[in-house]
N, C-alpha and C positions, 0 to 999 in steps of 0.2 A: 228702702232704696229709693222709692219714688219721692219721699219727703226730701231727701238730699238733692234730687234733681230739681224739685220745685224751688228749693233754696237757691241753687245755682242759677236757675232761670230768673229768679227775683233779683239777684245780684247783677246779672247781665242786663236786666231791664233798667235797673238804676243807672248803670253805666251808659246805656244807650239814651236814656232820658236826659242825663247830664249833657251828652253830646248834642242832643236835640236842642236843649235850652241854651247852652253856652257856646255852641258852634259859631265861630265868627263868620263862616262863609255858608253859602247856600248848599254847597257840596257836603259840608259837615252835617247840616241839618237833614239832608236827604239820607245820609248814612245812618243817622239816628233813627229816622222813621223806618228805614228798611230793617234795621236791627230790632226795633220794637215789634215790627211785623213778624219777623222770624221767631222772636221769643214767644209771641202770642200763638203762632202756629205750633211751636214746639210744646207749649203748655196744653193746647187742645189735644195734640197727639198723645202726650203723656197721660192726660186724664182719660183718654179713650183706652189706652193700654191698661191703666189702673182699674177701670171699671168694667172693661170688656165690651163696652157699647161703642159702636162706631158711628153714631148718629151725627156727630159734628165733624167728621172727617171731610165730607164734601165742602163744608165751610172753610176748612183749612186749605183745600185745593183752590177754591175760588179766591181766597185771600192771597195765595201765592201768585195766581195769575194776575190779579189786580195790582199787586205790588210790583210785579215784573213790568207790566205795561206802564204804570205810573213812573217808575224809575226811568224807563226809556223816554217818556215824554219830558221829564225834567232834564234829562241829559241833553235832549235836543234843544231845550230852552237855554240851558247853560252854554251849549255850543254856539247857538245863534247870538246870544248876548255878548259873547267874546269878540265878535267881528266889528 
């Protein structure tokens, strides 16, 4: 069951990686980075569920907070550049 979840996460990472590299706009690239961050956090969480060890779960929480703040900063930059 977890092997199938890891395969789906890998496919999602490929899709988000493509969006990051090929995205013509800054917004597309930000979405690619956010998606890769979510896939990484999901992989950490899935691995913690698989092994029963929650040592890296705080890392996933910090990554979520940093991702949220960085997305807000880039959104403010994009908003200011449009004026």
